[in-house]
N, C-alpha and C positions, 0 to 999 in steps of 0.2 A: 504494500501499499503505500509506503511512504516513498517509494521507488518511483512507483507512478507520479507521486506527488512531483517530486523534483524533476522528472520527466518534463512534464506537462509546465512547469515554472520555469523550465531552461529552453522548452519551446517558443513561450511566450516573449520570453526576454529576447531570444533569437530573431524571433519576429520584427519584435519592436525596433530592436537594433537594423535591421535589413531594410525595413520602411524608412527610418531616420535618415539613411545613406543614400535612398535612392530620391532624387530630386524631382519633384512634380512638374507636370507640364505647364502649370499656372507660375510654378516657381521660376521654370529656366524660361517663361515669357517674359515676366515683370523682368528678371535679371538683364534678359536682352533689351528692354526697352530702356532701362536704366542705363545699361553701357550704350546705347545709340543717342540716347539724350545728353548724356555727357561729354560726347564727342563735339567739337566745334566742326569740325568735316562735315557731319551727316545730318541731314534736317529730317531730325529722329518725328516730326508729326507727319511727315510725307509718306512714310515707311510704316503699314502693318505687320505684325506678327505674331502669327499662330504657332501652335508646337502639338505635335501629336506622337506619342512615345519616343519624347527627346529628337523627333526631327524638327527642326525649325523652318517653314516656311517665308520668306521675307516677299511682300508684293509692295506695289506701290511706285514711288517713283524716287530718283536722285536728279540732283541738280547736274553731276556730271561722272565719267567714269570711275573718276577717284572715289569720288563719295560714294558710288555703289561698290567698288572694290573694298573700302573703310568698313562701311555697313557689315559685308559677309565677313570680312575677318573678326572684327569684334565679335559678330555670332560664333564662329568656329571657337574662338576663344573663350566662352562661357563655361562654364561647370555645367555638365548634363545633356548639354549637344550633343548628339550623336551624327547628325548629318545639316546641312542645311541645303534647302530648294530656292533655288534665286529665281524669283517673276518680279524684281526690278527694272523698270522703265526707266531710260535716262531720258529726261526731258528734252537737252538740250547738248547733244552729242556734238564734239568737238568736229569742224566740216574736215575732211581728207581732200587735197588736192590730188587729182589724179597727176600723176609723172608729166602727160603731154602737154598740161594747163602750166606748170612751172614755169616760172621766166627762167630764158636762157643762162646758163653761169657766164661769167665774163668771159670773153675769148670765145663764147660759140655765138652760131647764128640761129636766130627762131627757127623755127620747123616750118615748113612748106604750107600754107594754108589749104585746106581741103578742096578740091572740085567744084568749078562751078555747076549746079544741078543744071543748072537753064541750061548747060552745053554752050553758051557762050562765053568768049571771053572779053576783055576787057582791055 
C-alpha cells in the first residue's frame, strides 16, 4: 500500500515537472510578440503571431526585407519555438534594376537601343 502511494506521488510530481518545463502556445506567442515589440527595426503592430504546438506563424507586413528577416530571427531565438512559418509580406521591397538598365561604367559605351518596331529608321 505504501509503495503504491509513493508511486502515485512520484507520478504526480513528474507530471507537474514536465508540464512546467513545456512552454504553452499562448506563452510562446506572448514572448514572440514581446521580442518583436522591443526591437526598433520591427513594426510589431503590423505582424500577427499565432502558435500551434510550438510552430509559430508570422503574418502581416514588414517595411523592408531586413525588418522581415529580423522578425523571423527573433522568433527563432524564442524559447519553445520549434519552427517558424513565414507569411510576412514586404510592403516596399527595394527595386532591383536589371543589368541592362544600369548606366554604363566609365569608359564603356551605352548599349544599342532596341530596333524600331515600325520598321522605319530615323
